[in-house]
C-alpha angles and dihedrals in degrees: 000000000000117000117261109250115246112263122240096024120236088247092062113127115253125208140181112231122198096207120076116269126222137155111285096017117141113222118196115200130192136155120038096349093052091046090052094051099038104035103025104031094029092225114194132193108288095025118132126241124185113226136190132176101195096256114045104049129246124324138191115239124187124204109249098173131009125197132174094267105013143032140188124229124197115211108232107175146339113266099185137007120243113286123251102246117213110240096244129130124197112212112190140168111245114264133199118288110281095030094055089046090053091048092052092048094050093044088060095044092050092053109252118163097214139016114206125183123218130191117224131179092263096045107124099186114085100178130043125192101224093182091057092049090049090051091052091051092048091051090048091051091050091053102040098046100249117151092202132059117214117252113249123215124198123243117289129177117262093241092055092047092052092046092055098037114141113253093224099051123089115222114211109193125191103240113193090191091064140286143164116307102275100230094050092046093050092049089053094054111057123182135045112359146170134201119220118204121184129213127276102295093033131238120324119240095263092051091048091052091049092051092049090053089064107096092218094053121109120184113220136187121223100203137287099300131080108249130200112246094253092048091049090052094052093045094049093047091049091051092049092049090051092049092048093051095244089127 
């Protein structure tokens, strides 16, 4: 007897939906999402679409009606429960367009729970398009199989961030002047955590002193080479995930 094909197939389109998903719900799509399904993926009545809303896991939707510019999906069943999100924040100084987009995308792919932006003295970007960063993280979640999209916090000044820092959350900061090997330090500090990455050029000496005064702060080294800020962020998150057992 031939094997039953997997349903839905791995090639099934996957979309983030802002409205809550539940069995039997009818989801009408228009705009860019409808264009993607109708014009790009050539979705027909009866075709499957994987859906997630960021909180309730992944669901199977089936196209019930398809128009030229819109379509309606009926939610049939839950495919996967909501993921268990590692309790890690990435706190980063804004970077130039392109690099900050890449950082947001990789933060999502690597599994962070929150991306927060912090202004330092050497930050050269004065405005950040939060909607664009959110769109990049949604697209990354759609492609990498996440059922959650990281929260995104607007830019705050470093001093304000340190003043309001949660007492129960470790803050690993990339210290280019030296620090404990990152992987060993992260293994030694279990529990809620965040990784702080400065701008290109790093923190100045006063900022570094202020960070070190925070009891929860742990300076870490990311190897012998000088890394760009976006590379340092991805490397540090990967090390924390490995130490936490997420990988």
